[in-house]
C-alpha positions as a printed NumPy array, in Angstrom:
array([[ 93.301, 127.865, -34.25 ],
       [ 90.687, 125.12 , -34.77 ],
       [ 91.267, 122.373, -37.306],
       [ 89.315, 122.66 , -40.531],
       [ 86.49 , 120.195, -40.935],
       [ 86.483, 118.493, -44.296],
       [ 83.59 , 116.809, -46.047],
       [ 83.472, 113.993, -48.576],
       [ 82.707, 116.625, -51.216],
       [ 86.096, 118.265, -50.513],
       [ 87.843, 114.989, -51.334],
       [ 85.659, 114.378, -54.387],
       [ 86.589, 117.827, -55.672],
       [ 90.217, 116.715, -56.07 ],
       [ 89.431, 113.265, -57.517],
       [ 89.397, 112.751, -61.282],
       [ 85.81 , 112.518, -62.524],
       [ 86.371, 108.984, -63.829],
       [ 86.851, 107.738, -60.25 ],
       [ 84.134, 109.591, -58.349],
       [ 81.541, 106.841, -58.898],
       [ 83.96 , 104.24 , -57.543],
       [ 84.757, 106.35 , -54.458],
       [ 81.046, 106.904, -53.818],
       [ 80.234, 103.187, -54.261],
       [ 82.89 , 102.199, -51.697],
       [ 81.758, 105.043, -49.424],
       [ 78.121, 103.876, -49.485],
       [ 79.065, 100.22 , -48.985],
       [ 81.234, 100.973, -45.955],
       [ 78.77 , 103.356, -44.313],
       [ 75.981, 100.761, -44.743],
       [ 78.271,  98.226, -43.04 ],
       [ 78.65 , 100.51 , -40.02 ],
       [ 82.073, 101.959, -40.769],
       [ 82.98 , 105.448, -39.648],
       [ 84.359, 108.022, -42.103],
       [ 87.362, 110.183, -41.251],
       [ 88.665, 112.922, -43.527],
       [ 91.983, 114.557, -42.742],
       [ 94.718, 116.654, -44.23 ],
       [ 98.137, 114.966, -44.127],
       [101.575, 116.353, -44.888],
       [102.523, 113.559, -47.272],
       [ 99.281, 112.922, -49.18 ],
       [ 97.154, 116.   , -48.734],
       [ 93.484, 115.312, -48.17 ],
       [ 92.744, 111.644, -47.498],
       [ 89.778, 109.67 , -46.281],
       [ 89.63 , 106.489, -44.251],
       [ 86.935, 104.157, -42.987],
       [ 87.212, 102.321, -39.696],
       [ 85.224, 100.052, -37.454],
       [ 83.801, 102.253, -34.682],
       [ 84.637,  99.846, -31.856],
       [ 88.303,  99.428, -32.87 ],
       [ 90.565, 102.429, -32.356],
       [ 93.835, 100.921, -33.63 ],
       [ 95.069, 100.746, -37.219],
       [ 93.577,  97.241, -37.395],
       [ 90.103,  98.779, -37.356],
       [ 90.701, 100.71 , -40.564],
       [ 89.612,  98.925, -43.712],
       [ 90.25 , 101.48 , -46.48 ],
       [ 92.185, 104.663, -47.114],
       [ 91.739, 106.766, -50.228],
       [ 94.551, 109.16 , -50.992],
       [ 96.031, 111.083, -53.872],
       [ 99.703, 110.565, -54.769],
       [101.248, 112.376, -57.677],
       [ 97.739, 113.242, -58.853],
       [ 96.728, 109.539, -58.93 ],
       [ 93.957, 108.067, -56.825],
       [ 95.313, 105.328, -54.578],
       [ 93.565, 102.964, -52.215],
       [ 95.038, 101.084, -49.29 ],
       [ 93.063,  98.094, -48.1  ],
       [ 93.883,  96.558, -44.738],
       [ 93.162,  92.974, -45.713],
       [ 93.688,  91.33 , -42.335],
       [ 91.422,  88.399, -43.266],
       [ 92.977,  87.7  , -46.676],
       [ 93.478,  84.008, -45.852],
       [ 89.69 ,  83.557, -45.704],
       [ 89.148,  84.561, -49.35 ],
       [ 92.02 ,  83.06 , -51.392],
       [ 89.781,  82.721, -54.452],
       [ 89.433,  86.526, -54.59 ],
       [ 93.21 ,  86.972, -54.402],
       [ 93.75 ,  84.383, -57.132],
       [ 91.424,  86.318, -59.457],
       [ 93.289,  89.609, -59.087],
       [ 94.526,  90.934, -62.434],
       [ 98.25 ,  91.049, -63.164],
       [ 98.489,  94.831, -62.712],
       [ 97.323,  94.499, -59.081],
       [ 99.498,  91.448, -58.41 ],
       [102.448,  93.341, -59.875],
       [101.874,  96.232, -57.465],
       [101.744,  93.79 , -54.543],
       [104.953,  92.182, -55.792],
       [106.682,  95.594, -55.876],
       [105.651,  96.415, -52.29 ],
       [108.334,  96.353, -49.617],
       [109.208,  93.014, -48.082],
       [108.097,  92.679, -44.464],
       [111.221,  93.245, -42.372],
       [109.603,  91.9  , -39.212],
       [109.138,  88.448, -40.745],
       [112.905,  88.266, -41.229],
       [113.761,  89.887, -37.871],
       [111.029,  90.06 , -35.194],
       [112.905,  92.878, -33.41 ],
       [112.415,  95.25 , -36.337],
       [109.345,  97.314, -37.167],
       [106.654,  98.248, -34.662],
       [105.284,  95.796, -32.115],
       [101.771,  95.373, -33.558],
       [102.953,  94.757, -37.102],
       [103.38 ,  91.361, -38.672],
       [102.918,  92.178, -42.337],
       [101.162,  89.924, -44.804],
       [102.159,  86.383, -45.688],
       [ 99.929,  85.724, -48.676],
       [ 99.714,  83.343, -51.584],
       [ 98.452,  84.577, -54.945],
       [ 98.33 ,  82.31 , -57.974],
       [100.785,  79.876, -56.423],
       [103.379,  82.482, -55.43 ],
       [104.157,  83.479, -51.845],
       [104.457,  87.148, -50.908],
       [105.714,  88.371, -47.52 ],
       [104.943,  92.065, -47.73 ],
       [104.82 ,  95.128, -45.524],
       [101.491,  95.835, -43.862],
       [101.606,  99.476, -44.936],
       [102.109,  99.109, -48.679],
       [101.158,  95.541, -49.632],
       [ 97.643,  96.538, -50.644],
       [ 98.446, 100.17 , -51.541],
       [ 97.077, 100.118, -55.06 ],
       [ 96.46 , 102.432, -57.972],
       [ 92.798, 102.921, -58.758],
       [ 91.886, 102.638, -62.426],
       [ 88.828, 101.518, -64.347],
       [ 90.264,  98.025, -64.879],
       [ 90.778,  97.494, -61.149],
       [ 87.326,  98.734, -59.985],
       [ 85.512,  95.37 , -59.858],
       [ 88.453,  93.575, -58.235],
       [ 88.912,  96.253, -55.583],
       [ 85.187,  96.226, -54.809],
       [ 85.275,  92.431, -54.447],
       [ 88.367,  92.571, -52.218],
       [ 86.788,  95.192, -49.948],
       [ 83.41 ,  93.387, -49.821],
       [ 85.115,  90.18 , -48.726],
       [ 87.225,  91.932, -46.078],
       [ 84.197,  93.774, -44.687],
       [ 82.161,  90.558, -44.655],
       [ 84.879,  88.672, -42.776],
       [ 85.265,  91.488, -40.263],
       [ 81.512,  91.491, -39.599],
       [ 81.619,  87.716, -38.983],
       [ 84.399,  87.95 , -36.386]])
């Protein structure tokens, strides 16, 4: 049986109306930057969308995932170049910093034999505090109207740095 093909509209149909403009703004920005859209049905999160650099097939090529968890829109940003835009991180509001703080600690930084080979987690500094967090959930953030401009700025900076490298 062939896999169902999903469209952006299918994802937008399950997103709260207050967030559709944000999803579309990120979508347009990433497509204009040459990113490729992938929409898939997952066991854990249902329908999710991701954007990746066409020439990079590994997880490192993915910049953003949108997913729904417990009926909340979530975004996961792979901020591999975070060290190149510390000013953006230092301007993040407390609700985003709090979510980063609650993310799992990177086990590989404590024991290089643990976790998968390509992982090294994030070692970041935000507002004078050091965070050594798991690659998977460090930047897994709730989307709300307060976080829109900060998430857009974070993604713009990551995309810009990826285009420069």
